[in-house]
Structure formats: structure tokens, C-alpha cells
C-alpha positions as a Markdown table, in Angstrom:
| # | Residue | x | y | z |
|---|---|---|---|---|
| 1 | Met | 13.4 | 20.6 | -3.7 |
| 2 | Lys | 10.7 | 18.7 | -1.6 |
| 3 | Ala | 9.6 | 15.0 | -1.9 |
| 4 | Asp | 6.0 | 14.5 | -2.8 |
| 5 | Val | 4.2 | 11.6 | -1.1 |
| 6 | Leu | 1.6 | 9.2 | -2.6 |
| 7 | Leu | -0.4 | 7.0 | -0.3 |
| 8 | Gly | -3.8 | 5.1 | 0.1 |
| 9 | Leu | -6.5 | 6.7 | 2.1 |
| 10 | Gln | -8.6 | 3.5 | 2.7 |
| 11 | Trp | -7.7 | 0.0 | 3.7 |
| 12 | Gly | -5.2 | -0.5 | 0.8 |
| 13 | Asp | -5.8 | -1.7 | -2.7 |
| 14 | Glu | -6.7 | 1.7 | -3.9 |
| 15 | Gly | -4.7 | 1.6 | -7.1 |
| 16 | Lys | -1.5 | 3.3 | -5.9 |
| 17 | Gly | 0.7 | 1.3 | -8.5 |
| 18 | Lys | -1.2 | 2.5 | -11.4 |
| 19 | Val | -1.0 | 6.2 | -10.3 |
| 20 | Val | 2.7 | 6.0 | -9.5 |
| 21 | Asp | 3.3 | 4.7 | -13.1 |
| 22 | Val | 1.3 | 7.5 | -14.5 |
| 23 | Leu | 3.2 | 10.1 | -12.6 |
| 24 | Thr | 6.6 | 8.8 | -12.9 |
| 25 | Pro | 7.5 | 10.8 | -16.1 |
| 26 | Ser | 7.4 | 13.9 | -13.9 |
| 27 | Tyr | 9.9 | 12.4 | -11.3 |
| 28 | Asp | 13.5 | 11.5 | -11.2 |
| 29 | Met | 13.2 | 9.0 | -8.4 |
| 30 | Ile | 10.5 | 6.7 | -6.8 |
| 31 | Cys | 11.0 | 5.6 | -3.2 |
| 32 | Arg | 9.0 | 2.9 | -1.3 |
| 33 | Phe | 9.1 | 3.9 | 2.4 |
| 34 | Gln | 7.3 | 1.1 | 4.4 |
| 35 | Gly | 5.6 | -2.2 | 4.2 |
| 36 | Gly | 6.9 | -5.3 | 2.4 |
| 37 | Pro | 5.7 | -8.0 | 0.1 |
| 38 | Asn | 2.2 | -7.8 | 1.6 |
| 39 | Ala | 1.7 | -5.0 | -0.8 |
| 40 | Gly | 0.5 | -5.6 | -4.3 |
| 41 | His | 0.9 | -2.7 | -6.7 |
| 42 | Thr | -0.9 | -3.5 | -10.0 |
| 43 | Leu | 0.1 | -1.7 | -13.2 |
| 44 | Glu | -1.4 | -2.3 | -16.7 |
| 45 | Phe | -0.2 | -1.2 | -20.0 |
| 46 | Asn | 0.2 | -2.5 | -23.6 |
| 47 | Gly | -2.3 | -5.2 | -22.6 |
| 48 | Ile | -0.1 | -6.7 | -19.9 |
| 49 | Lys | -0.8 | -6.7 | -16.2 |
| 50 | His | 2.1 | -6.3 | -13.7 |
| 51 | Val | 2.1 | -6.8 | -10.0 |
| 52 | Leu | 4.9 | -5.4 | -7.9 |
| 53 | His | 5.3 | -6.4 | -4.3 |
| 54 | Thr | 8.5 | -4.8 | -3.1 |
| 55 | Ile | 10.0 | -2.8 | -6.1 |
| 56 | Pro | 8.7 | 0.8 | -6.5 |
| 57 | Ser | 6.1 | 1.2 | -9.3 |
| 58 | Gly | 8.4 | 3.5 | -11.3 |
| 59 | Ile | 10.6 | 0.7 | -12.5 |
| 60 | Phe | 9.2 | 0.5 | -16.0 |
| 61 | His | 10.5 | 4.0 | -16.8 |
| 62 | Ser | 14.2 | 3.8 | -17.7 |
| 63 | His | 15.0 | 7.4 | -16.7 |
| 64 | Cys | 13.9 | 6.8 | -13.2 |
| 65 | Lys | 15.8 | 5.6 | -10.1 |
| 66 | Asn | 13.8 | 3.3 | -7.8 |
| 67 | Val | 14.7 | 3.1 | -4.1 |
| 68 | Ile | 13.6 | 0.5 | -1.6 |
| 69 | Gly | 13.9 | 2.6 | 1.7 |
| 70 | Asn | 14.9 | 1.6 | 5.1 |
| 71 | Gly | 11.3 | 1.4 | 6.3 |
| 72 | Val | 10.6 | -1.5 | 4.0 |
| 73 | Val | 11.0 | -5.2 | 5.0 |
| 74 | Ile | 12.2 | -7.4 | 2.3 |
| 75 | Asp | 11.8 | -11.0 | 1.5 |
| 76 | Pro | 14.7 | -11.9 | -0.7 |
| 77 | Val | 12.9 | -14.8 | -2.4 |
| 78 | Ile | 10.0 | -12.6 | -3.4 |
| 79 | Leu | 12.3 | -9.9 | -4.5 |
| 80 | Lys | 14.2 | -12.2 | -6.7 |
| 81 | Lys | 11.1 | -13.4 | -8.4 |
| 82 | Glu | 10.2 | -9.8 | -9.2 |
| 83 | Ile | 13.6 | -9.1 | -10.5 |
| 84 | Asp | 13.7 | -12.2 | -12.7 |
| 85 | Ala | 10.3 | -11.3 | -14.2 |
| 86 | Leu | 11.4 | -7.7 | -14.9 |
| 87 | Ile | 14.6 | -8.8 | -16.5 |
| 88 | Lys | 12.6 | -11.0 | -18.9 |
| 89 | Met | 10.7 | -7.8 | -19.9 |
| 90 | Gly | 13.9 | -6.0 | -20.7 |
| 91 | Val | 14.1 | -3.9 | -17.5 |
| 92 | Asp | 17.6 | -3.0 | -16.4 |
| 93 | Val | 17.0 | -3.8 | -12.8 |
| 94 | Lys | 20.7 | -3.4 | -11.7 |
| 95 | Lys | 20.7 | 0.1 | -13.1 |
| 96 | Gln | 17.4 | 1.4 | -11.9 |
| 97 | Leu | 17.0 | -0.3 | -8.5 |
| 98 | Leu | 18.8 | 0.7 | -5.2 |
| 99 | Val | 18.3 | -0.9 | -1.8 |
| 100 | Ser | 18.8 | 0.7 | 1.5 |
| 101 | Lys | 21.3 | -1.1 | 3.8 |
| 102 | Arg | 18.9 | -0.3 | 6.7 |
| 103 | Ala | 16.0 | -2.2 | 5.4 |
| 104 | His | 15.3 | -5.3 | 7.3 |
| 105 | Leu | 15.1 | -8.9 | 5.9 |
| 106 | Ile | 12.2 | -11.3 | 6.2 |
| 107 | Leu | 13.6 | -14.8 | 7.2 |
| 108 | Pro | 12.0 | -18.0 | 6.4 |
| 109 | Thr | 11.1 | -18.4 | 10.1 |
| 110 | His | 9.4 | -15.0 | 10.1 |
| 111 | Arg | 6.9 | -16.4 | 7.7 |
| 112 | Leu | 6.6 | -19.6 | 9.8 |
| 113 | Leu | 5.9 | -17.5 | 12.9 |
| 114 | Asp | 3.4 | -15.4 | 11.0 |
| 115 | Ala | 1.5 | -18.6 | 10.2 |
| 116 | Ala | 1.8 | -20.1 | 13.6 |
| 117 | Ser | 0.6 | -16.8 | 15.3 |
| 118 | Glu | -2.3 | -16.5 | 13.0 |
| 119 | Ala | -3.4 | -20.2 | 13.4 |
| 120 | Ser | -3.3 | -19.9 | 17.1 |
| 121 | Lys | -5.8 | -16.9 | 17.1 |
| 122 | Gly | -8.6 | -19.0 | 15.5 |
| 123 | Lys | -11.6 | -16.7 | 15.1 |
| 124 | Glu | -9.8 | -13.7 | 16.4 |
| 125 | Lys | -7.3 | -13.8 | 13.5 |
| 126 | Ile | -6.4 | -10.5 | 11.9 |
| 127 | Gly | -6.3 | -11.5 | 8.3 |
| 128 | Ser | -2.5 | -11.5 | 8.0 |
| 129 | Thr | -1.1 | -12.0 | 4.4 |
| 130 | Leu | 1.2 | -14.6 | 6.1 |
| 131 | Lys | 4.3 | -13.0 | 4.4 |
| 132 | Gly | 6.2 | -12.6 | 7.7 |
| 133 | Ile | 5.7 | -8.9 | 7.9 |
| 134 | Gly | 4.6 | -8.6 | 11.5 |
| 135 | Pro | 7.2 | -10.9 | 13.0 |
| 136 | Thr | 9.9 | -9.0 | 11.1 |
| 137 | Tyr | 8.8 | -5.6 | 12.4 |
| 138 | Met | 8.7 | -7.1 | 15.8 |
| 139 | Asp | 12.3 | -8.2 | 15.5 |
| 140 | Lys | 13.1 | -4.7 | 14.2 |
| 141 | Thr | 11.6 | -2.9 | 17.2 |
| 142 | Gly | 12.9 | -5.7 | 19.5 |
| 143 | Arg | 16.4 | -4.9 | 18.2 |
| 144 | Asn | 16.9 | -8.5 | 17.0 |
| 145 | Gly | 16.5 | -8.0 | 13.3 |
| 146 | Ile | 18.9 | -8.6 | 10.4 |
| 147 | Arg | 19.4 | -5.8 | 7.9 |
| 148 | Val | 20.3 | -5.8 | 4.3 |
| 149 | Gly | 23.7 | -4.3 | 5.0 |
| 150 | Asp | 24.4 | -7.2 | 7.3 |
| 151 | Ile | 24.6 | -9.7 | 4.4 |
| 152 | Thr | 27.9 | -8.1 | 3.4 |
| 153 | Leu | 29.5 | -8.7 | 6.8 |
| 154 | Gly | 31.7 | -11.7 | 7.7 |
| 155 | Asn | 29.5 | -12.9 | 10.6 |
| 156 | Phe | 26.3 | -12.8 | 8.6 |
| 157 | Lys | 25.7 | -16.5 | 8.8 |
| 158 | Glu | 26.3 | -16.5 | 12.7 |
| 159 | Arg | 23.8 | -13.6 | 13.0 |
| 160 | Tyr | 21.2 | -15.5 | 10.9 |
| 161 | Thr | 21.6 | -18.7 | 12.9 |
| 162 | Ala | 21.3 | -16.9 | 16.3 |
| 163 | Leu | 18.1 | -15.3 | 15.2 |
| 164 | Val | 16.6 | -18.5 | 13.8 |
| 165 | Glu | 17.3 | -20.4 | 17.0 |
| 166 | Lys | 15.2 | -17.7 | 18.9 |
| 167 | His | 12.4 | -18.3 | 16.3 |
| 168 | Lys | 12.6 | -22.0 | 16.8 |
| 169 | Gln | 11.9 | -21.6 | 20.4 |
| 170 | Leu | 8.8 | -19.4 | 19.6 |
| 171 | Leu | 7.7 | -22.0 | 17.0 |
| 172 | Ala | 8.0 | -24.8 | 19.7 |
| 173 | Phe | 5.7 | -22.7 | 22.1 |
| 174 | His | 3.1 | -22.7 | 19.3 |
| 175 | Gln | 3.6 | -26.3 | 18.7 |
| 176 | Tyr | 3.8 | -25.5 | 15.0 |
| 177 | Glu | 5.1 | -28.1 | 12.6 |
| 178 | Tyr | 7.5 | -27.0 | 9.8 |
| 179 | Asn | 10.4 | -28.1 | 7.6 |
| 180 | Leu | 12.9 | -25.2 | 7.6 |
| 181 | Ser | 15.3 | -27.3 | 5.4 |
| 182 | Glu | 12.9 | -26.9 | 2.4 |
| 183 | Leu | 12.9 | -23.1 | 2.8 |
| 184 | Glu | 16.5 | -22.2 | 3.6 |
| 185 | Pro | 18.3 | -23.0 | 0.2 |
| 186 | Val | 16.1 | -20.8 | -2.0 |
| 187 | Trp | 16.4 | -18.0 | 0.6 |
| 188 | Phe | 20.2 | -18.1 | 0.6 |
| 189 | Glu | 20.2 | -18.2 | -3.2 |
| 190 | Ala | 18.1 | -15.1 | -3.2 |
| 191 | Ile | 20.5 | -13.4 | -0.7 |
| 192 | Glu | 23.3 | -13.9 | -3.3 |
| 193 | Val | 21.0 | -12.0 | -5.9 |
| 194 | Leu | 20.5 | -9.3 | -3.4 |
| 195 | Lys | 24.2 | -8.9 | -2.9 |
| 196 | Gln | 24.5 | -8.1 | -6.6 |
| 197 | Leu | 22.3 | -5.0 | -6.3 |
| 198 | Thr | 23.4 | -1.5 | -5.5 |
| 199 | Leu | 23.1 | -1.3 | -1.6 |
| 200 | Ile | 23.1 | 2.3 | -0.5 |
| 201 | Asp | 23.0 | 4.5 | 2.7 |
| 202 | Ser | 19.5 | 5.6 | 1.5 |
| 203 | Glu | 19.2 | 8.5 | 4.0 |
| 204 | Tyr | 22.2 | 10.2 | 2.5 |
| 205 | Tyr | 21.3 | 9.3 | -1.1 |
| 206 | Val | 17.7 | 10.6 | -0.9 |
| 207 | Asn | 18.7 | 13.9 | 1.0 |
| 208 | Glu | 21.5 | 14.5 | -1.5 |
| 209 | Ala | 19.2 | 14.0 | -4.4 |
| 210 | Leu | 16.6 | 16.5 | -2.9 |
| 211 | Lys | 19.5 | 19.0 | -2.3 |
| 212 | Ser | 20.7 | 18.6 | -6.0 |
| 213 | Gly | 17.1 | 19.4 | -7.2 |
| 214 | Lys | 16.0 | 15.9 | -8.0 |
| 215 | Lys | 12.3 | 15.4 | -8.1 |
| 216 | Ile | 11.2 | 12.6 | -5.8 |
| 217 | Leu | 7.9 | 10.7 | -5.2 |
| 218 | Ala | 7.6 | 8.6 | -2.1 |
| 219 | Glu | 5.4 | 5.7 | -2.6 |
| 220 | Gly | 3.3 | 4.3 | 0.3 |
| 221 | Ala | 2.0 | 0.8 | 0.6 |
| 222 | Gln | -1.3 | -0.6 | 2.2 |
| 223 | Gly | -3.6 | 2.3 | 3.3 |
| 224 | Ser | -4.0 | 4.9 | 6.0 |
| 225 | Met | -6.8 | 2.9 | 7.7 |
| 226 | Leu | -4.3 | 0.1 | 8.2 |
| 227 | Asp | -1.7 | 2.4 | 10.0 |
| 228 | Ile | -0.3 | 0.8 | 13.1 |
| 229 | Asp | -1.2 | 3.9 | 15.2 |
| 230 | Phe | -4.1 | 5.4 | 13.5 |
| 231 | Gly | -5.9 | 2.7 | 11.7 |
| 232 | Thr | -8.6 | 0.3 | 12.9 |
| 233 | Tyr | -6.4 | -1.3 | 15.5 |
| 234 | Pro | -5.7 | -4.2 | 16.0 |
| 235 | Phe | -6.8 | -5.1 | 12.5 |
| 236 | Val | -4.0 | -3.1 | 10.9 |
| 237 | Thr | -0.6 | -3.6 | 9.4 |
| 238 | Ser | 2.8 | -3.4 | 11.3 |
| 239 | Ser | 4.1 | -0.1 | 9.8 |
| 240 | Asn | 3.2 | 3.6 | 9.6 |
| 241 | Thr | 1.3 | 3.8 | 6.3 |
| 242 | Met | 0.8 | 7.6 | 6.5 |
| 243 | Thr | 2.8 | 10.6 | 5.4 |
| 244 | Ala | 4.8 | 10.6 | 8.8 |
| 245 | Gly | 6.0 | 7.2 | 7.7 |
| 246 | Cys | 7.7 | 8.7 | 4.7 |
| 247 | Cys | 10.1 | 10.7 | 7.1 |
| 248 | Thr | 11.1 | 7.6 | 9.1 |
| 249 | Gly | 11.0 | 5.2 | 6.2 |
| 250 | Leu | 13.4 | 7.3 | 4.1 |
| 251 | Gly | 15.3 | 9.4 | 6.6 |
| 252 | Ile | 14.1 | 12.8 | 5.4 |
| 253 | Pro | 12.8 | 15.6 | 7.7 |
| 254 | Pro | 9.2 | 16.7 | 7.8 |
| 255 | Gly | 10.2 | 20.1 | 6.2 |
| 256 | Ser | 11.2 | 18.1 | 3.1 |
| 257 | Val | 7.8 | 16.8 | 2.4 |
| 258 | Gly | 5.9 | 18.6 | -0.4 |
| 259 | Asn | 2.6 | 17.7 | -2.0 |
| 260 | Val | 0.6 | 14.8 | -0.4 |
| 261 | Ile | -1.4 | 12.8 | -3.0 |
| 262 | Gly | -4.2 | 10.8 | -1.4 |
| 263 | Ile | -5.8 | 7.9 | -3.4 |
| 264 | Phe | -9.2 | 6.5 | -2.8 |
| 265 | Lys | -11.7 | 4.4 | -4.7 |
| 266 | Ala | -15.2 | 5.6 | -5.6 |
| 267 | Tyr | -16.3 | 3.1 | -3.1 |
| 268 | Cys | -14.6 | 1.1 | -0.3 |
| 269 | Thr | -12.9 | -2.3 | -0.1 |
| 270 | Arg | -11.2 | -4.2 | 2.7 |
| 271 | Val | -9.3 | -7.6 | 2.7 |
| 272 | Gly | -9.4 | -9.8 | 5.8 |
| 273 | Ser | -10.9 | -9.0 | 9.2 |
| 274 | Gly | -11.7 | -5.8 | 10.8 |
| 275 | Pro | -14.4 | -3.1 | 11.1 |
| 276 | Phe | -15.9 | -1.9 | 7.9 |
| 277 | Pro | -18.9 | 0.5 | 8.6 |
| 278 | Thr | -20.2 | 0.7 | 5.0 |
| 279 | Glu | -19.8 | -2.9 | 4.1 |
| 280 | Leu | -22.5 | -4.4 | 1.9 |
| 281 | Asn | -23.2 | -8.1 | 2.4 |
| 282 | Asp | -25.8 | -8.2 | -0.3 |
| 283 | Ala | -26.2 | -8.4 | -4.1 |
| 284 | Thr | -24.9 | -4.8 | -4.5 |
| 285 | Gly | -21.6 | -5.6 | -2.7 |
| 286 | Glu | -21.2 | -8.6 | -4.9 |
| 287 | Thr | -21.8 | -6.5 | -8.0 |
| 288 | Met | -19.0 | -4.3 | -6.9 |
| 289 | Arg | -16.7 | -7.1 | -6.4 |
| 290 | Lys | -17.5 | -8.7 | -9.7 |
| 291 | Ile | -17.2 | -5.5 | -11.8 |
| 292 | Gly | -14.3 | -4.2 | -10.0 |
| 293 | Asn | -12.4 | -7.5 | -9.9 |
| 294 | Glu | -12.0 | -7.1 | -6.2 |
| 295 | Phe | -9.6 | -9.9 | -5.3 |
| 296 | Gly | -6.4 | -9.4 | -3.5 |
| 297 | Ser | -3.3 | -9.0 | -6.0 |
| 298 | Thr | -1.1 | -10.5 | -3.2 |
| 299 | Thr | -3.4 | -13.2 | -1.6 |
| 300 | Gly | -6.1 | -13.6 | -4.2 |
| 301 | Arg | -8.7 | -13.3 | -1.4 |
| 302 | Ala | -12.1 | -11.7 | -2.3 |
| 303 | Arg | -12.3 | -8.1 | -1.0 |
| 304 | Arg | -15.2 | -6.9 | 1.1 |
| 305 | Cys | -17.1 | -4.2 | -0.7 |
| 306 | Gly | -19.1 | -1.2 | 0.4 |
| 307 | Trp | -20.1 | 2.4 | -0.3 |
| 308 | Leu | -17.7 | 5.4 | 0.0 |
| 309 | Asp | -17.2 | 6.4 | 3.7 |
| 310 | Leu | -16.6 | 10.1 | 3.9 |
| 311 | Pro | -15.9 | 10.3 | 7.6 |
| 312 | Ala | -13.1 | 7.7 | 7.2 |
| 313 | Leu | -11.9 | 9.6 | 4.2 |
| 314 | Lys | -11.7 | 12.9 | 5.8 |
| 315 | Tyr | -10.0 | 11.4 | 8.8 |
| 316 | Ala | -7.3 | 10.0 | 6.6 |
| 317 | Ile | -7.0 | 13.3 | 4.8 |
| 318 | Met | -6.5 | 15.1 | 8.2 |
| 319 | Ile | -3.8 | 12.8 | 9.5 |
| 320 | Asn | -1.9 | 12.8 | 6.2 |
| 321 | Gly | -2.2 | 16.5 | 5.3 |
| 322 | Val | -3.5 | 15.6 | 1.9 |
| 323 | Thr | -3.2 | 18.4 | -0.7 |
| 324 | Glu | -4.8 | 16.7 | -3.7 |
| 325 | Leu | -6.9 | 13.6 | -4.3 |
| 326 | Thr | -7.0 | 10.9 | -6.9 |
| 327 | Met | -10.2 | 8.9 | -7.4 |
| 328 | Met | -9.8 | 5.3 | -8.7 |
| 329 | Lys | -12.4 | 2.9 | -10.2 |
| 330 | Ala | -15.0 | 5.4 | -11.1 |
| 331 | Asp | -15.9 | 3.1 | -14.0 |
| 332 | Val | -17.0 | 0.4 | -11.5 |
| 333 | Met | -20.0 | 2.6 | -10.8 |
| 334 | Asp | -21.0 | 2.9 | -14.5 |
| 335 | Asp | -24.1 | 0.7 | -14.1 |
| 336 | Phe | -25.5 | 2.0 | -10.8 |
| 337 | Asp | -28.8 | 4.1 | -10.9 |
| 338 | Thr | -28.0 | 5.6 | -7.6 |
| 339 | Ile | -24.7 | 5.8 | -5.8 |
| 340 | Lys | -24.6 | 6.1 | -2.0 |
| 341 | Val | -22.0 | 8.0 | 0.0 |
| 342 | Cys | -21.8 | 7.8 | 3.9 |
| 343 | Thr | -21.8 | 11.4 | 5.1 |
| 344 | His | -22.1 | 10.7 | 8.8 |
| 345 | Tyr | -22.2 | 7.9 | 11.4 |
| 346 | Leu | -25.1 | 7.3 | 13.9 |
| 347 | Ile | -23.6 | 6.3 | 17.1 |
| 348 | Asn | -25.9 | 6.0 | 20.4 |
| 349 | Asp | -28.6 | 7.9 | 18.4 |
| 350 | Lys | -26.2 | 10.8 | 17.7 |
| 351 | Glu | -24.8 | 11.8 | 14.3 |
| 352 | Thr | -21.1 | 12.3 | 14.1 |
| 353 | Glu | -18.3 | 12.5 | 11.6 |
| 354 | Val | -15.7 | 11.4 | 14.1 |
| 355 | Leu | -14.3 | 7.9 | 13.9 |
| 356 | Pro | -14.6 | 6.4 | 17.3 |
| 357 | Phe | -11.6 | 5.2 | 19.2 |
| 358 | Asp | -13.0 | 1.7 | 19.9 |
| 359 | Val | -14.3 | 1.2 | 16.4 |
| 360 | Ile | -14.2 | -2.6 | 17.0 |
| 361 | Asn | -16.9 | -2.6 | 19.7 |
| 362 | Thr | -18.9 | 0.5 | 18.7 |
| 363 | Thr | -22.1 | 0.0 | 16.8 |
| 364 | Ile | -21.9 | 2.3 | 13.8 |
| 365 | Thr | -24.9 | 3.0 | 11.5 |
| 366 | Pro | -23.9 | 4.8 | 8.3 |
| 367 | Val | -26.0 | 7.8 | 7.3 |
| 368 | Tyr | -26.1 | 8.0 | 3.5 |
| 369 | Lys | -26.7 | 10.5 | 0.8 |
| 370 | Gln | -27.9 | 9.3 | -2.5 |
| 371 | Ile | -26.3 | 10.7 | -5.7 |
| 372 | Lys | -27.7 | 10.1 | -9.2 |
| 373 | Gly | -25.5 | 7.7 | -11.2 |
| 374 | Trp | -24.2 | 8.4 | -14.8 |
| 375 | Lys | -25.3 | 5.2 | -16.3 |
| 376 | Gln | -22.9 | 5.1 | -19.2 |
| 377 | Asn | -19.5 | 3.4 | -20.0 |
| 378 | Ile | -16.7 | 5.9 | -19.2 |
| 379 | Thr | -13.7 | 3.6 | -19.8 |
| 380 | Ser | -12.9 | 5.3 | -23.0 |
| 381 | Ala | -14.1 | 8.7 | -22.1 |
| 382 | Lys | -12.1 | 11.8 | -22.7 |
| 383 | Asn | -14.8 | 14.1 | -21.0 |
| 384 | Leu | -16.7 | 12.9 | -18.0 |
| 385 | Pro | -20.5 | 12.9 | -17.8 |
| 386 | Glu | -22.2 | 15.6 | -15.8 |
| 387 | Glu | -23.5 | 13.2 | -13.1 |
| 388 | Leu | -19.9 | 12.0 | -12.4 |
| 389 | Leu | -18.6 | 15.6 | -12.4 |
| 390 | Asn | -21.4 | 16.3 | -9.8 |
| 391 | Phe | -20.2 | 13.3 | -7.8 |
| 392 | Ile | -16.6 | 14.6 | -7.9 |
| 393 | Ser | -17.7 | 18.1 | -6.9 |
| 394 | Phe | -19.7 | 16.7 | -3.9 |
| 395 | Ile | -16.6 | 14.9 | -2.6 |
| 396 | Glu | -14.3 | 17.9 | -3.2 |
| 397 | Gln | -16.8 | 20.1 | -1.3 |
| 398 | Ser | -17.1 | 17.6 | 1.5 |
| 399 | Thr | -13.4 | 17.1 | 1.9 |
| 400 | Gly | -12.1 | 20.5 | 1.0 |
| 401 | Val | -9.4 | 18.9 | -1.2 |
| 402 | Pro | -9.3 | 18.9 | -5.0 |
| 403 | Ile | -9.5 | 15.8 | -7.1 |
| 404 | Ser | -6.7 | 16.1 | -9.6 |
| 405 | Ile | -6.9 | 12.6 | -11.2 |
| 406 | Val | -9.9 | 10.3 | -12.0 |
| 407 | Ser | -9.1 | 6.7 | -13.1 |
| 408 | Val | -11.7 | 5.2 | -15.6 |
| 409 | Gly | -10.0 | 1.8 | -16.0 |
| 410 | Pro | -6.9 | -0.3 | -15.2 |
| 411 | Asp | -4.7 | 0.8 | -18.1 |
| 412 | Arg | -2.4 | 3.7 | -17.7 |
| 413 | Lys | -4.1 | 5.4 | -20.7 |
| 414 | Gln | -7.5 | 5.2 | -18.9 |
| 415 | Thr | -6.7 | 8.2 | -16.8 |
| 416 | Ile | -8.4 | 11.6 | -16.7 |
| 417 | Ile | -6.3 | 14.6 | -15.6 |
| 418 | Met | -8.7 | 17.0 | -13.9 |
| 419 | Lys | -6.1 | 19.5 | -12.7 |
| 420 | Lys | -2.5 | 19.6 | -13.5 |
| 421 | Gln | -0.4 | 18.1 | -10.7 |
| 422 | Thr | 2.1 | 20.4 | -9.2 |
| 423 | Val | 5.6 | 18.7 | -8.5 |
| 424 | Ser | 7.3 | 20.0 | -5.4 |
């Protein structure tokens, strides 16, 4: 068997949680492979809205194992809150959730360092979620980090104290005021909860599952345009959000990757700072934000909105090897007479589909194609209107990749299957 991969193709917030929830009945295991509680995967069913930050989005299906992979960074406090909420809903978390011993822990001082670093940048800040993600990945690559497996060792407290002392020196450099004594008790309480979970050597576990014929879906966080290597640097996240990150974030070889399901919205959004070629700073952008309820599920911040950017989408498809597409929030476009799609960029009076290396300092003028809107409510539709089918066909022809799913609302039932998904 091969592991299928599901990931975002824009700047995050594409709706990955809902799609994972919809697809989970076809899989035996859902595995998160990167990111941390900066993710906010929203699921909605039975009239209730659920937001998961660390736990994989298959957790509501009792037949499915959910693995937090080695590439994820975990804040024990946030994880405990998620677990407590799930237990209240009757989810058998201890049975269904497994955590890699190699996943790194977010310490209270990582969050403090995140806030101190962002504050020191002033107008140059990158729009961090202030969850401590960046500093934790810095300690990971700097070989200073503390991993989940370390909490079972006799010298865990000594390791923790040594790393905190290093962090205190950095906080002193930033002249950042804080009260660590208020943060530590709840963190160590959450560590005790983490100890009660099933901690695994995830690379062995996942590979053995594939070998035995288990069907696995790897769940990405954030979006491809936020990838640390191939995103709009430096306004990116601290991990590899693309297909390649699945291999390093779970410990599976490239040959074990099957289908790659890329998710995008019928328009574009972005949270925080950074380039956004098709951004709409006008009434149209505000309408998208209002109808689409475009506010961050993790931060609550208003998302910037704009038209669909095909050059960026095709770039993400290329670097990820996407085999099928899922289009989200088509219903947000219900009331538009005309929908615009950016087909090219105009850079230095020349048309191009290539995303420039220095996207920060390059003046990009989007070149748009106008497509007739469908002007009807599709949230309860079983068959899509012709104008929407034309919109879908245009995207498929432009990208060369089929759209297998179209979402017409937030609930799992508001999902149109265009082409039957193939499980690897």
C-alpha cells in the first residue's frame, strides 16, 4: 500500500479538516506530518463546529487510528484542551490517538520567545500566530529541542531546565518582560496527560501499517505557499508544508506516497503579512470575507481576500505532484455576477505564469479572465449549475488536474463528489 497525502495549495485555511473528515471512512489511519497548534482544522457536522489544532481530523471516526507524526511540534497545554473537549463529546481519545516519540515539544518559553521576536520586528513582523512554533523548530534544527519521548526519561526535568535557561538569556537580550511561574504549572500538568497517551516509534508504526495493507491518509497543515523553502519567504511557516514534508514528517520513503490531494478555495485568502498578488482591498474583498466568514480559526484575525490566483495554484500543483483537486467554498461565490480568475502576471510589462523568486519586492499586476457567475444558492445543491461546471472545467483545463470534490458549505454533508476518489 501507499499513503495518500492531503494538503493545502494556497496560504492555509483552505478547509483541509472538513475534507479529511469526509474522506476518513475510506482510510484506516490519519497522520499529521508537520506544523503545530498554529493549524486550525475546522469540522462541522450535526450542527456543531469543531476546531482541531494538533489532533488529526479523523479523530471523530471510531474505526480510525490518528497519529501525530514526528514532524509535528506539540504544545502539551493546547493538546490537553483538545483532548478534554473530545472526551466530553464521547471520543475515546486514548484508543484512537497515537503520538510519535520523536515529535518536539513547545515549551512555555518558546511562546515567550515567539512574542518577543515578533514584537522586536515592528512593522517588519511576519504575522506569527505566537504559538511558539518558530522557536521550537529553531531548537529542533539547532539540536537543542526536547522531544515527546524525553518526558519518559529520568533526567527530563534537568533537560527542561537547561533549555529554559538558554531561553531566558535570549529573552533578556530582547528585554522582554514575562512571568514564567504563571505558565509552568499548567504545562507540567499537561505533560502528565501526554504521558498517559500511547507514545510510539511512529516511523516503524506507519511503515508496518503500510506493509500490512492499511490505508493511510497523511494530513498536512498550513498551505504550500507558506512552505519554508518554496513559499513566499520570509512570510512563511517554519516547516515543509508540501508532499516532501510527508516523508520527513512520518518517516516514509518517497516511493510510499500515493495520490496527492490538493485543496484550494474558489478564491484566495491569507492571514498575516506577506505578498498577495490578487488581494482585494475594496468592497468585493470585504464581501468575500463576510460571506465566507474569513476569520482565523486559530487567531481570530480577519483574513485578507482576493480572486483565485492560477499561477500560484499551478506552482503549488507542480511542487507537490498533485493528482487530484478539491475546491472549497464554491458557495461563497453564489452572489457574484462575474468571477475573476488571475491567469497570468504582468511583471516589467511582460506576461508570465512564473512566480518570481523575489516576490516581496517585485511589482506584480494580475491579468484576469472574467467568468460568468451562477447567481444561485448551491448550499443544498445535489447537481451543480452549468456556470459553476464551466468554472470548474476552466480550472481543470488550466491546471491539467481533475477536480474530484467540490464543497458547497461547511457541513460534511455539503460536499459534492465529482469523481470517485481512488485510495492508493
